[in-house]
All heavy atoms as TSV, in Angstrom:
chain	resi	resn	atom	element	x	y	z
A	1	MET	N	N	64.913	-14.465	76.193
A	1	MET	CA	C	64.558	-14.099	74.775
A	1	MET	C	C	65.685	-14.289	73.872
A	1	MET	O	O	65.532	-14.764	72.715
A	1	MET	CB	C	63.875	-12.636	74.819
A	1	MET	CG	C	63.434	-12.292	73.582
A	1	MET	SD	S	61.948	-13.206	73.177
A	1	MET	CE	C	61.489	-12.294	71.701
A	2	GLN	N	N	66.796	-13.807	74.205
A	2	GLN	CA	C	68.071	-13.946	73.268
A	2	GLN	C	C	68.284	-15.382	73.029
A	2	GLN	O	O	68.642	-15.752	71.862
A	2	GLN	CB	C	69.189	-13.274	73.997
A	2	GLN	CG	C	70.475	-13.223	73.170
A	2	GLN	CD	C	70.288	-12.358	71.912
A	2	GLN	OE1	O	69.543	-11.431	71.906
A	2	GLN	NE2	N	71.084	-12.730	71.013
A	3	ASN	N	N	68.176	-16.273	73.921
A	3	ASN	CA	C	68.406	-17.780	73.778
A	3	ASN	C	C	67.427	-18.344	72.672
A	3	ASN	O	O	67.907	-19.127	71.760
A	3	ASN	CB	C	68.208	-18.584	75.000
A	3	ASN	CG	C	69.393	-18.310	75.886
A	3	ASN	OD1	O	70.501	-17.847	75.555
A	3	ASN	ND2	N	69.252	-18.587	77.217
A	4	ILE	N	N	66.267	-17.829	72.697
A	4	ILE	CA	C	65.247	-18.409	71.718
A	4	ILE	C	C	65.559	-17.818	70.316
A	4	ILE	O	O	65.565	-18.625	69.383
A	4	ILE	CB	C	63.864	-17.803	72.138
A	4	ILE	CG1	C	63.365	-18.476	73.341
A	4	ILE	CG2	C	62.722	-18.093	70.965
A	4	ILE	CD1	C	62.095	-17.963	73.938
A	5	LEU	N	N	65.961	-16.545	70.279
A	5	LEU	CA	C	66.396	-16.032	68.901
A	5	LEU	C	C	67.688	-16.627	68.390
A	5	LEU	O	O	67.657	-16.951	67.300
A	5	LEU	CB	C	66.667	-14.477	69.160
A	5	LEU	CG	C	67.019	-13.808	67.806
A	5	LEU	CD1	C	65.999	-13.873	66.763
A	5	LEU	CD2	C	67.365	-12.256	68.163
A	6	GLU	N	N	68.649	-16.952	69.290
A	6	GLU	CA	C	69.803	-17.637	68.780
A	6	GLU	C	C	69.436	-19.029	68.306
A	6	GLU	O	O	69.902	-19.464	67.259
A	6	GLU	CB	C	70.795	-17.689	69.900
A	6	GLU	CG	C	71.480	-16.340	70.299
A	6	GLU	CD	C	72.368	-16.421	71.436
A	6	GLU	OE1	O	72.558	-17.425	72.018
A	6	GLU	OE2	O	72.869	-15.389	71.853
A	7	THR	N	N	68.631	-19.721	69.031
A	7	THR	CA	C	68.196	-21.121	68.603
A	7	THR	C	C	67.450	-21.017	67.262
A	7	THR	O	O	67.703	-21.853	66.385
A	7	THR	CB	C	67.360	-21.780	69.691
A	7	THR	OG1	O	68.080	-21.772	70.889
A	7	THR	CG2	C	66.893	-23.093	69.269
A	8	LEU	N	N	66.523	-20.154	67.119
A	8	LEU	CA	C	65.732	-19.978	65.872
A	8	LEU	C	C	66.709	-19.553	64.675
A	8	LEU	O	O	66.461	-20.148	63.596
A	8	LEU	CB	C	64.695	-18.914	65.978
A	8	LEU	CG	C	63.448	-19.320	66.903
A	8	LEU	CD1	C	62.592	-18.140	67.045
A	8	LEU	CD2	C	62.787	-20.542	66.458
A	9	LEU	N	N	67.725	-18.855	64.918
A	9	LEU	CA	C	68.639	-18.466	63.828
A	9	LEU	C	C	69.497	-19.629	63.372
A	9	LEU	O	O	70.049	-19.737	62.291
A	9	LEU	CB	C	69.462	-17.412	64.232
A	9	LEU	CG	C	68.878	-16.026	64.381
A	9	LEU	CD1	C	69.654	-15.011	64.924
A	9	LEU	CD2	C	68.283	-15.537	62.946
A	10	GLN	N	N	69.669	-20.698	64.182
A	10	GLN	CA	C	70.470	-21.791	63.921
A	10	GLN	C	C	69.637	-22.931	63.184
A	10	GLN	O	O	70.239	-23.781	62.629
A	10	GLN	CB	C	71.068	-22.548	65.241
A	10	GLN	CG	C	72.046	-21.543	65.871
A	10	GLN	CD	C	72.574	-22.119	67.215
A	10	GLN	OE1	O	72.264	-23.343	67.463
A	10	GLN	NE2	N	73.236	-21.375	67.937
A	11	LEU	N	N	68.379	-22.786	63.129
A	11	LEU	CA	C	67.477	-23.762	62.458
A	11	LEU	C	C	67.740	-23.706	60.942
A	11	LEU	O	O	67.856	-22.705	60.357
A	11	LEU	CB	C	65.945	-23.525	62.787
A	11	LEU	CG	C	65.663	-23.844	64.288
A	11	LEU	CD1	C	64.087	-23.407	64.323
A	11	LEU	CD2	C	65.848	-25.220	64.691
A	12	LYS	N	N	67.846	-24.886	60.297
A	12	LYS	CA	C	67.931	-24.977	58.899
A	12	LYS	C	C	66.702	-25.825	58.343
A	12	LYS	O	O	66.508	-26.837	58.772
A	12	LYS	CB	C	69.235	-25.629	58.496
A	12	LYS	CG	C	70.421	-24.751	58.916
A	12	LYS	CD	C	71.655	-25.347	58.213
A	12	LYS	CE	C	72.927	-24.611	58.811
A	12	LYS	NZ	N	73.234	-23.439	58.577
A	13	GLY	N	N	65.897	-25.235	57.491
A	13	GLY	CA	C	64.724	-25.858	57.142
A	13	GLY	C	C	65.033	-26.700	55.791
A	13	GLY	O	O	65.887	-26.481	55.046
A	14	SER	N	N	64.039	-27.610	55.558
A	14	SER	CA	C	64.151	-28.494	54.402
A	14	SER	C	C	63.368	-27.821	53.155
A	14	SER	O	O	63.339	-28.478	52.156
A	14	SER	CB	C	63.622	-29.832	54.612
A	14	SER	OG	O	62.231	-29.810	54.908
A	15	GLY	N	N	62.570	-26.785	53.397
A	15	GLY	CA	C	61.720	-26.306	52.503
A	15	GLY	C	C	60.405	-26.905	52.402
A	15	GLY	O	O	59.526	-26.579	51.679
A	16	ARG	N	N	60.129	-27.919	53.305
A	16	ARG	CA	C	58.791	-28.566	53.358
A	16	ARG	C	C	58.005	-27.998	54.583
A	16	ARG	O	O	58.578	-27.528	55.446
A	16	ARG	CB	C	59.002	-30.035	53.533
A	16	ARG	CG	C	59.701	-30.742	52.440
A	16	ARG	CD	C	59.889	-32.077	52.621
A	16	ARG	NE	N	60.674	-32.765	51.537
A	16	ARG	CZ	C	61.092	-33.961	51.490
A	16	ARG	NH1	N	60.774	-34.766	52.416
A	16	ARG	NH2	N	61.784	-34.407	50.434
A	17	PHE	N	N	56.768	-28.147	54.475
A	17	PHE	CA	C	55.839	-27.665	55.538
A	17	PHE	C	C	54.652	-28.588	55.580
A	17	PHE	O	O	54.361	-29.296	54.592
A	17	PHE	CB	C	55.508	-26.260	55.297
A	17	PHE	CG	C	54.567	-26.031	54.218
A	17	PHE	CD1	C	53.160	-26.025	54.415
A	17	PHE	CD2	C	55.038	-25.715	52.978
A	17	PHE	CE1	C	52.320	-25.849	53.343
A	17	PHE	CE2	C	54.168	-25.469	51.852
A	17	PHE	CZ	C	52.777	-25.598	51.990
A	18	ALA	N	N	54.017	-28.554	56.750
A	18	ALA	CA	C	52.790	-29.359	56.927
A	18	ALA	C	C	51.713	-28.374	57.439
A	18	ALA	O	O	52.003	-27.509	58.153
A	18	ALA	CB	C	53.074	-30.458	57.799
A	19	SER	N	N	50.520	-28.726	57.222
A	19	SER	CA	C	49.316	-27.978	57.717
A	19	SER	C	C	48.248	-28.845	58.114
A	19	SER	O	O	48.044	-29.904	57.605
A	19	SER	CB	C	48.842	-26.983	56.704
A	19	SER	OG	O	47.731	-26.216	57.145
A	20	ILE	N	N	47.444	-28.578	59.152
A	20	ILE	CA	C	46.435	-29.346	59.667
A	20	ILE	C	C	45.161	-28.428	59.618
A	20	ILE	O	O	45.247	-27.278	59.996
A	20	ILE	CB	C	46.692	-29.830	61.052
A	20	ILE	CG1	C	47.835	-30.830	61.210
A	20	ILE	CG2	C	45.350	-30.677	61.544
A	20	ILE	CD1	C	48.275	-31.351	62.431
A	21	GLY	N	N	44.119	-28.931	59.041
A	21	GLY	CA	C	42.833	-28.210	59.007
A	21	GLY	C	C	42.325	-28.106	57.615
A	21	GLY	O	O	42.842	-28.796	56.730
A	22	ALA	N	N	41.329	-27.376	57.442
A	22	ALA	CA	C	40.681	-27.231	56.096
A	22	ALA	C	C	40.440	-25.726	55.803
A	22	ALA	O	O	40.190	-25.000	56.815
A	22	ALA	CB	C	39.352	-28.026	56.109
A	23	ALA	N	N	40.470	-25.315	54.611
A	23	ALA	CA	C	40.143	-24.029	54.162
A	23	ALA	C	C	39.294	-24.094	52.821
A	23	ALA	O	O	39.378	-25.051	52.046
A	23	ALA	CB	C	41.356	-23.322	53.853
A	24	ASP	N	N	38.506	-23.118	52.685
A	24	ASP	CA	C	37.733	-23.051	51.372
A	24	ASP	C	C	38.625	-22.853	50.216
A	24	ASP	O	O	39.638	-22.096	50.370
A	24	ASP	CB	C	36.668	-21.901	51.630
A	24	ASP	CG	C	35.649	-22.114	52.526
A	24	ASP	OD1	O	35.345	-23.350	52.923
A	24	ASP	OD2	O	35.058	-21.191	53.112
A	25	PHE	N	N	38.190	-23.453	49.087
A	25	PHE	CA	C	39.000	-23.161	47.975
A	25	PHE	C	C	38.762	-21.794	47.462
A	25	PHE	O	O	37.750	-21.356	47.441
A	25	PHE	CB	C	38.507	-24.205	46.798
A	25	PHE	CG	C	39.277	-23.985	45.490
A	25	PHE	CD1	C	40.581	-24.422	45.361
A	25	PHE	CD2	C	38.609	-23.378	44.368
A	25	PHE	CE1	C	41.228	-24.166	44.145
A	25	PHE	CE2	C	39.325	-23.093	43.233
A	25	PHE	CZ	C	40.661	-23.603	43.080
A	26	VAL	N	N	39.943	-21.165	47.001
A	26	VAL	CA	C	39.760	-19.648	46.502
A	26	VAL	C	C	40.046	-19.842	45.030
A	26	VAL	O	O	41.093	-20.227	44.626
A	26	VAL	CB	C	40.859	-18.840	47.224
A	26	VAL	CG1	C	40.764	-17.423	46.588
A	26	VAL	CG2	C	40.573	-18.793	48.769
A	27	PHE	N	N	39.107	-19.275	44.165
A	27	PHE	CA	C	39.278	-19.288	42.799
A	27	PHE	C	C	40.303	-18.298	42.476
A	27	PHE	O	O	40.454	-17.241	43.141
A	27	PHE	CB	C	37.955	-18.974	42.095
A	27	PHE	CG	C	36.969	-20.166	42.075
A	27	PHE	CD1	C	35.971	-20.201	43.038
A	27	PHE	CD2	C	37.116	-21.147	41.084
A	27	PHE	CE1	C	35.083	-21.361	43.015
A	27	PHE	CE2	C	36.282	-22.283	41.052
A	27	PHE	CZ	C	35.249	-22.262	42.114
A	28	PRO	N	N	41.070	-18.450	41.324
A	28	PRO	CA	C	42.173	-17.440	41.052
A	28	PRO	C	C	41.639	-16.040	40.760
A	28	PRO	O	O	42.422	-15.194	40.836
A	28	PRO	CB	C	42.647	-18.056	39.712
A	28	PRO	CG	C	42.304	-19.463	39.823
A	28	PRO	CD	C	40.970	-19.609	40.466
A	29	GLY	N	N	40.403	-16.010	40.480
A	29	GLY	CA	C	39.685	-14.718	40.227
A	29	GLY	C	C	40.098	-14.035	38.791
A	29	GLY	O	O	40.183	-12.883	38.688
A	30	LEU	N	N	40.332	-14.892	37.937
A	30	LEU	CA	C	40.676	-14.447	36.560
A	30	LEU	C	C	39.393	-14.047	35.805
A	30	LEU	O	O	38.556	-14.925	35.489
A	30	LEU	CB	C	41.435	-15.538	35.664
A	30	LEU	CG	C	41.706	-15.110	34.318
A	30	LEU	CD1	C	42.641	-13.935	34.187
A	30	LEU	CD2	C	42.361	-16.337	33.626
A	31	THR	N	N	39.152	-12.772	35.476
A	31	THR	CA	C	37.969	-12.268	34.803
A	31	THR	C	C	38.483	-11.652	33.508
A	31	THR	O	O	39.466	-10.949	33.486
A	31	THR	CB	C	37.415	-11.200	35.694
A	31	THR	OG1	O	37.021	-11.769	36.955
A	31	THR	CG2	C	36.143	-10.714	34.953
A	32	VAL	N	N	37.833	-11.967	32.489
A	32	VAL	CA	C	38.151	-11.481	31.019
A	32	VAL	C	C	37.119	-10.590	30.585
A	32	VAL	O	O	35.866	-10.904	30.544
A	32	VAL	CB	C	38.372	-12.701	30.046
A	32	VAL	CG1	C	38.648	-12.196	28.633
A	32	VAL	CG2	C	39.498	-13.594	30.593
A	33	GLU	N	N	37.451	-9.396	30.124
A	33	GLU	CA	C	36.476	-8.419	29.536
A	33	GLU	C	C	35.691	-9.016	28.471
A	33	GLU	O	O	36.198	-9.839	27.680
A	33	GLU	CB	C	37.300	-7.130	29.077
A	33	GLU	CG	C	36.331	-6.037	28.694
A	33	GLU	CD	C	37.172	-4.877	28.290
A	33	GLU	OE1	O	38.299	-4.600	28.818
A	33	GLU	OE2	O	36.645	-4.080	27.372
A	34	ASP	N	N	34.375	-8.794	28.386
A	34	ASP	CA	C	33.395	-9.369	27.500
A	34	ASP	C	C	33.290	-10.879	27.545
A	34	ASP	O	O	32.678	-11.544	26.705
A	34	ASP	CB	C	33.921	-9.044	25.956
A	34	ASP	CG	C	33.966	-7.568	25.678
A	34	ASP	OD1	O	33.142	-6.778	26.340
A	34	ASP	OD2	O	34.734	-7.106	24.918
A	35	MET	N	N	33.693	-11.520	28.667
A	35	MET	CA	C	33.611	-12.994	28.850
A	35	MET	C	C	33.151	-13.308	30.259
A	35	MET	O	O	32.271	-14.048	30.544
A	35	MET	CB	C	34.825	-13.641	28.497
A	35	MET	CG	C	34.733	-15.109	28.434
A	35	MET	SD	S	36.179	-15.840	28.093
A	35	MET	CE	C	36.159	-17.314	29.077
A	36	GLY	N	N	33.755	-12.509	31.246
A	36	GLY	CA	C	33.416	-12.851	32.663
A	36	GLY	C	C	34.551	-13.710	33.330
A	36	GLY	O	O	35.625	-13.844	32.839
A	37	GLU	N	N	34.134	-14.321	34.390
A	37	GLU	CA	C	35.104	-15.146	35.238
A	37	GLU	C	C	35.459	-16.449	34.508
A	37	GLU	O	O	34.594	-17.134	33.932
A	37	GLU	CB	C	34.489	-15.423	36.618
A	37	GLU	CG	C	35.590	-16.059	37.539
A	37	GLU	CD	C	35.158	-16.167	38.932
A	37	GLU	OE1	O	33.907	-15.983	39.193
A	37	GLU	OE2	O	35.936	-16.305	39.866
A	38	VAL	N	N	36.678	-16.761	34.545
A	38	VAL	CA	C	37.189	-17.976	33.856
A	38	VAL	C	C	37.235	-19.204	34.801
A	38	VAL	O	O	37.790	-18.888	35.986
A	38	VAL	CB	C	38.566	-17.771	33.254
A	38	VAL	CG1	C	39.050	-19.056	32.611
A	38	VAL	CG2	C	38.458	-16.663	32.145
A	39	ALA	N	N	36.731	-20.324	34.504
A	39	ALA	CA	C	36.823	-21.340	35.520
A	39	ALA	C	C	38.291	-22.025	35.658
A	39	ALA	O	O	39.184	-21.728	34.836
A	39	ALA	CB	C	35.924	-22.620	34.903
A	40	PHE	N	N	38.420	-22.672	36.634
A	40	PHE	CA	C	39.739	-23.273	36.909
A	40	PHE	C	C	39.469	-24.875	37.164
A	40	PHE	O	O	38.751	-25.099	38.218
A	40	PHE	CB	C	40.395	-22.671	38.159
A	40	PHE	CG	C	41.787	-23.322	38.414
A	40	PHE	CD1	C	42.923	-22.899	37.548
A	40	PHE	CD2	C	42.077	-24.219	39.401
A	40	PHE	CE1	C	44.118	-23.442	37.731
A	40	PHE	CE2	C	43.248	-24.765	39.622
A	40	PHE	CZ	C	44.293	-24.308	38.842
A	41	PRO	N	N	40.028	-25.711	36.464
A	41	PRO	CA	C	40.728	-25.533	35.286
A	41	PRO	C	C	39.880	-24.998	34.032
A	41	PRO	O	O	38.667	-25.359	34.143
A	41	PRO	CB	C	41.355	-26.857	34.887
A	41	PRO	CG	C	40.345	-27.862	35.654
A	41	PRO	CD	C	39.892	-27.157	36.843
A	42	VAL	N	N	40.481	-24.419	33.097
A	42	VAL	CA	C	39.773	-23.951	31.980
A	42	VAL	C	C	39.199	-24.998	31.124
A	42	VAL	O	O	39.892	-25.998	30.885
A	42	VAL	CB	C	40.667	-23.000	31.043
A	42	VAL	CG1	C	39.961	-22.665	29.886
A	42	VAL	CG2	C	41.265	-21.910	31.887
A	43	ASN	N	N	37.872	-24.984	30.963
A	43	ASN	CA	C	37.240	-26.101	30.164
A	43	ASN	C	C	37.232	-25.759	28.770
A	43	ASN	O	O	37.598	-24.636	28.247
A	43	ASN	CB	C	35.810	-26.425	30.654
A	43	ASN	CG	C	34.926	-25.194	30.597
A	43	ASN	OD1	O	34.988	-24.407	29.596
A	43	ASN	ND2	N	34.212	-24.899	31.531
A	44	GLY	N	N	36.849	-26.687	27.904
A	44	GLY	CA	C	36.897	-26.444	26.440
A	44	GLY	C	C	35.982	-25.351	25.898
A	44	GLY	O	O	36.476	-24.585	25.059
A	45	ILE	N	N	34.852	-25.163	26.432
A	45	ILE	CA	C	33.889	-24.095	26.014
A	45	ILE	C	C	34.538	-22.807	26.295
A	45	ILE	O	O	34.514	-21.821	25.557
A	45	ILE	CB	C	32.592	-24.241	26.728
A	45	ILE	CG1	C	31.915	-25.444	26.263
A	45	ILE	CG2	C	31.689	-22.996	26.563
A	45	ILE	CD1	C	30.586	-25.932	27.015
A	46	GLN	N	N	35.204	-22.670	27.534
A	46	GLN	CA	C	35.746	-21.394	27.874
A	46	GLN	C	C	37.052	-21.091	27.038
A	46	GLN	O	O	37.420	-19.940	26.657
A	46	GLN	CB	C	36.101	-21.189	29.327
A	46	GLN	CG	C	34.831	-20.986	30.139
A	46	GLN	CD	C	35.047	-20.676	31.642
A	46	GLN	OE1	O	36.089	-21.072	32.199
A	46	GLN	NE2	N	34.288	-19.828	32.135
A	47	ALA	N	N	37.815	-22.098	26.711
A	47	ALA	CA	C	38.967	-21.950	25.875
A	47	ALA	C	C	38.617	-21.514	24.533
A	47	ALA	O	O	39.275	-20.502	24.043
A	47	ALA	CB	C	39.746	-23.314	25.735
A	48	GLN	N	N	37.566	-21.906	23.912
A	48	GLN	CA	C	37.056	-21.458	22.654
A	48	GLN	C	C	36.536	-19.954	22.735
A	48	GLN	O	O	36.938	-19.012	21.968
A	48	GLN	CB	C	35.964	-22.224	22.127
A	48	GLN	CG	C	36.278	-23.608	21.805
A	48	GLN	CD	C	37.099	-23.680	20.461
A	48	GLN	OE1	O	37.024	-22.819	19.664
A	48	GLN	NE2	N	38.121	-24.563	20.527
A	49	ALA	N	N	35.822	-19.614	23.873
A	49	ALA	CA	C	35.494	-18.182	24.186
A	49	ALA	C	C	36.671	-17.291	24.340
A	49	ALA	O	O	36.612	-16.260	23.799
A	49	ALA	CB	C	34.515	-18.201	25.418
A	50	LEU	N	N	37.679	-17.841	25.058
A	50	LEU	CA	C	38.921	-17.027	25.148
A	50	LEU	C	C	39.554	-16.654	23.769
A	50	LEU	O	O	39.989	-15.634	23.525
A	50	LEU	CB	C	39.978	-17.602	26.112
A	50	LEU	CG	C	39.709	-17.609	27.558
A	50	LEU	CD1	C	40.593	-18.600	28.277
A	50	LEU	CD2	C	40.047	-16.235	28.069
A	51	MET	N	N	39.581	-17.641	22.994
A	51	MET	CA	C	40.159	-17.482	21.583
A	51	MET	C	C	39.331	-16.389	20.778
A	51	MET	O	O	39.889	-15.679	19.949
A	51	MET	CB	C	40.299	-18.813	20.800
A	51	MET	CG	C	41.316	-19.665	21.431
A	51	MET	SD	S	41.642	-21.118	20.354
A	51	MET	CE	C	40.404	-22.234	21.081
A	52	GLN	N	N	37.983	-16.379	21.048
A	52	GLN	CA	C	37.041	-15.399	20.319
A	52	GLN	C	C	37.417	-13.973	20.840
A	52	GLN	O	O	37.208	-13.045	19.942
A	52	GLN	CB	C	35.690	-15.864	20.430
A	52	GLN	CG	C	35.298	-17.168	19.832
A	52	GLN	CD	C	35.386	-17.127	18.377
A	52	GLN	OE1	O	35.074	-16.221	17.695
A	52	GLN	NE2	N	36.014	-18.280	17.855
A	53	VAL	N	N	37.639	-13.808	21.992
A	53	VAL	CA	C	37.849	-12.380	22.461
A	53	VAL	C	C	39.367	-12.031	22.560
A	53	VAL	O	O	39.563	-10.819	22.867
A	53	VAL	CB	C	37.118	-12.260	23.991
A	53	VAL	CG1	C	35.766	-12.643	23.864
A	53	VAL	CG2	C	37.931	-13.030	25.062
A	54	ALA	N	N	40.230	-12.875	22.286
A	54	ALA	CA	C	41.669	-12.630	22.341
A	54	ALA	C	C	42.060	-11.701	21.152
A	54	ALA	O	O	41.474	-11.716	20.112
A	54	ALA	CB	C	42.509	-13.842	22.468
A	55	GLN	N	N	43.166	-10.842	21.405
A	55	GLN	CA	C	43.780	-10.118	20.327
A	55	GLN	C	C	45.163	-10.554	20.208
A	55	GLN	O	O	45.828	-10.879	21.157
A	55	GLN	CB	C	43.561	-8.670	20.687
A	55	GLN	CG	C	42.191	-8.103	20.835
A	55	GLN	CD	C	42.180	-6.697	21.321
A	55	GLN	OE1	O	43.104	-6.074	21.641
A	55	GLN	NE2	N	40.929	-6.127	21.565
A	56	LYS	N	N	45.713	-10.470	19.062
A	56	LYS	CA	C	47.116	-10.690	18.752
A	56	LYS	C	C	47.946	-9.549	19.512
A	56	LYS	O	O	47.639	-8.467	19.415
A	56	LYS	CB	C	47.411	-10.729	17.317
A	56	LYS	CG	C	46.845	-12.008	16.658
A	56	LYS	CD	C	47.159	-12.042	15.207
A	56	LYS	CE	C	46.519	-13.183	14.536
A	56	LYS	NZ	N	46.888	-13.359	12.946
A	57	ALA	N	N	49.066	-10.018	20.007
A	57	ALA	CA	C	49.991	-9.099	20.660
A	57	ALA	C	C	50.717	-8.442	19.557
A	57	ALA	O	O	51.066	-8.823	18.591
A	57	ALA	CB	C	50.883	-9.760	21.608
A	58	LEU	N	N	51.074	-7.170	19.831
A	58	LEU	CA	C	51.893	-6.318	18.818
A	58	LEU	C	C	53.374	-6.559	19.140
A	58	LEU	O	O	53.764	-6.696	20.262
A	58	LEU	CB	C	51.536	-4.850	18.946
A	58	LEU	CG	C	49.970	-4.605	18.554
A	58	LEU	CD1	C	49.886	-3.028	18.742
A	58	LEU	CD2	C	49.612	-4.897	17.111
A	59	LEU	N	N	54.083	-6.639	18.027
A	59	LEU	CA	C	55.668	-6.662	18.291
A	59	LEU	C	C	55.975	-5.333	18.897
A	59	LEU	O	O	55.508	-4.220	18.428
A	59	LEU	CB	C	56.294	-6.867	16.948
A	59	LEU	CG	C	56.060	-8.187	16.239
A	59	LEU	CD1	C	56.643	-8.223	14.876
A	59	LEU	CD2	C	56.676	-9.318	17.058
A	60	ALA	N	N	56.799	-5.358	19.912
A	60	ALA	CA	C	57.020	-4.111	20.653
A	60	ALA	C	C	57.628	-3.030	19.880
A	60	ALA	O	O	57.171	-1.895	20.009
A	60	ALA	CB	C	57.909	-4.568	21.796
A	61	ARG	N	N	58.572	-3.251	18.913
A	61	ARG	CA	C	59.180	-2.151	18.210
A	61	ARG	C	C	58.480	-1.827	17.033
A	61	ARG	O	O	58.532	-0.592	16.582
A	61	ARG	CB	C	60.640	-2.643	17.969
A	61	ARG	CG	C	61.446	-2.868	19.191
A	61	ARG	CD	C	62.821	-3.237	18.851
A	61	ARG	NE	N	63.650	-3.554	20.037
A	61	ARG	CZ	C	64.473	-4.532	20.204
A	61	ARG	NH1	N	64.695	-5.384	19.304
A	61	ARG	NH2	N	65.042	-4.724	21.352
A	62	ALA	N	N	57.775	-2.678	16.344
A	62	ALA	CA	C	57.262	-2.398	15.058
A	62	ALA	C	C	55.811	-2.064	15.088
A	62	ALA	O	O	55.159	-1.570	14.109
A	62	ALA	CB	C	57.480	-3.483	14.154
A	63	GLY	N	N	55.031	-2.450	16.210
A	63	GLY	CA	C	53.608	-2.252	16.336
A	63	GLY	C	C	52.809	-3.165	15.346
A	63	GLY	O	O	51.805	-2.860	14.863
A	64	ILE	N	N	53.417	-4.324	15.018
A	64	ILE	CA	C	52.804	-5.194	13.913
A	64	ILE	C	C	52.265	-6.443	14.690
A	64	ILE	O	O	52.972	-6.865	15.581
A	64	ILE	CB	C	53.935	-5.647	12.924
A	64	ILE	CG1	C	54.523	-4.463	12.284
A	64	ILE	CG2	C	53.360	-6.623	11.901
A	64	ILE	CD1	C	55.801	-4.809	11.375
A	65	PRO	N	N	51.097	-6.931	14.246
A	65	PRO	CA	C	50.545	-8.053	15.025
A	65	PRO	C	C	51.492	-9.253	14.894
A	65	PRO	O	O	52.060	-9.601	13.760
A	65	PRO	CB	C	49.132	-8.356	14.362
A	65	PRO	CG	C	48.819	-6.978	13.749
A	65	PRO	CD	C	50.117	-6.353	13.427
A	66	SER	N	N	51.740	-9.965	15.913
A	66	SER	CA	C	52.656	-11.077	15.967
A	66	SER	C	C	51.840	-12.426	15.794
A	66	SER	O	O	50.814	-12.633	16.357
A	66	SER	CB	C	53.498	-11.059	17.201
A	66	SER	OG	O	54.259	-12.332	17.383
A	67	THR	N	N	52.353	-13.302	14.932
A	67	THR	CA	C	51.759	-14.596	14.706
A	67	THR	C	C	52.570	-15.770	15.252
A	67	THR	O	O	52.320	-16.877	15.064
A	67	THR	CB	C	51.516	-14.820	13.207
A	67	THR	OG1	O	52.741	-14.813	12.530
A	67	THR	CG2	C	50.509	-13.829	12.648
A	68	THR	N	N	53.745	-15.260	15.932
A	68	THR	CA	C	54.594	-16.404	16.519
A	68	THR	C	C	54.420	-16.353	18.050
A	68	THR	O	O	54.030	-15.392	18.703
A	68	THR	CB	C	55.972	-16.126	16.173
A	68	THR	OG1	O	56.414	-14.896	16.652
A	68	THR	CG2	C	56.143	-16.131	14.693
A	69	ILE	N	N	54.867	-17.440	18.584
A	69	ILE	CA	C	54.886	-17.575	20.075
A	69	ILE	C	C	56.353	-17.646	20.477
A	69	ILE	O	O	57.098	-18.487	19.960
A	69	ILE	CB	C	54.045	-18.858	20.578
A	69	ILE	CG1	C	52.619	-18.750	20.161
A	69	ILE	CG2	C	54.303	-19.104	22.059
A	69	ILE	CD1	C	51.904	-20.125	20.368
A	70	ARG	N	N	56.634	-16.781	21.449
A	70	ARG	CA	C	58.089	-16.733	21.958
A	70	ARG	C	C	58.070	-16.879	23.422
A	70	ARG	O	O	57.045	-16.450	24.112
A	70	ARG	CB	C	58.632	-15.481	21.619
A	70	ARG	CG	C	58.812	-15.260	19.983
A	70	ARG	CD	C	59.526	-13.905	19.829
A	70	ARG	NE	N	58.800	-12.863	20.413
A	70	ARG	CZ	C	57.696	-12.214	19.674
A	70	ARG	NH1	N	57.423	-12.614	18.520
A	70	ARG	NH2	N	57.102	-11.152	20.221
A	71	SER	N	N	59.028	-17.516	23.945
A	71	SER	CA	C	59.119	-17.638	25.299
A	71	SER	C	C	59.862	-16.482	25.966
A	71	SER	O	O	60.501	-15.708	25.326
A	71	SER	CB	C	60.003	-19.016	25.783
A	71	SER	OG	O	61.294	-18.779	25.428
A	72	GLU	N	N	59.685	-16.287	27.351
A	72	GLU	CA	C	60.315	-15.106	27.918
A	72	GLU	C	C	61.897	-15.190	27.762
A	72	GLU	O	O	62.353	-14.072	27.639
A	72	GLU	CB	C	59.838	-15.079	29.341
A	72	GLU	CG	C	60.289	-13.854	30.098
A	72	GLU	CD	C	59.456	-12.719	29.627
A	72	GLU	OE1	O	58.297	-12.667	29.196
A	72	GLU	OE2	O	60.039	-11.468	29.825
A	73	ALA	N	N	62.390	-16.267	27.620
A	73	ALA	CA	C	63.911	-16.421	27.479
A	73	ALA	C	C	64.448	-15.739	26.206
A	73	ALA	O	O	65.438	-15.223	26.089
A	73	ALA	CB	C	64.290	-17.781	27.597
A	74	HIS	N	N	63.560	-15.817	25.197
A	74	HIS	CA	C	63.987	-15.224	23.928
A	74	HIS	C	C	63.879	-13.729	23.921
A	74	HIS	O	O	64.596	-13.016	23.040
A	74	HIS	CB	C	63.160	-15.800	22.759
A	74	HIS	CG	C	63.358	-17.311	22.427
A	74	HIS	ND1	N	62.601	-18.191	22.951
A	74	HIS	CD2	C	64.418	-17.738	21.711
A	74	HIS	CE1	C	63.084	-19.349	22.510
A	74	HIS	NE2	N	64.106	-19.144	21.947
A	75	ARG	N	N	63.204	-13.243	24.775
A	75	ARG	CA	C	63.112	-11.713	24.863
A	75	ARG	C	C	64.188	-11.006	25.477
A	75	ARG	O	O	64.382	-9.812	25.357
A	75	ARG	CB	C	61.775	-11.287	25.640
A	75	ARG	CG	C	60.615	-11.894	24.839
A	75	ARG	CD	C	59.273	-11.546	25.823
A	75	ARG	NE	N	59.243	-10.081	25.876
A	75	ARG	CZ	C	58.247	-9.416	26.423
A	75	ARG	NH1	N	57.202	-10.168	27.002
A	75	ARG	NH2	N	58.215	-8.135	26.552
A	76	LYS	N	N	65.088	-11.775	26.137
A	76	LYS	CA	C	66.152	-11.041	26.884
A	76	LYS	C	C	67.414	-11.034	26.066
A	76	LYS	O	O	67.750	-11.611	25.232
A	76	LYS	CB	C	66.472	-11.887	28.071
A	76	LYS	CG	C	65.267	-11.878	29.128
A	76	LYS	CD	C	65.412	-12.578	30.411
A	76	LYS	CE	C	64.173	-12.470	31.218
A	76	LYS	NZ	N	64.293	-13.278	32.280
């Protein structure tokens, strides 16, 4: 058993893997209140529906609706 463990600890992977077989597709399970389940990929009709039920995010410190889009990098 020790030899197997020592051998496994010496293995270096490439980060790639392979799989054989088939599996059912699993939907992401994104459900939006007042809209229902969202398709994947999102189609035009659902994109419009999302815009109708969406709310503007509030600026964290001021509680004011934000009209700008910021990336996560700008928040840090």
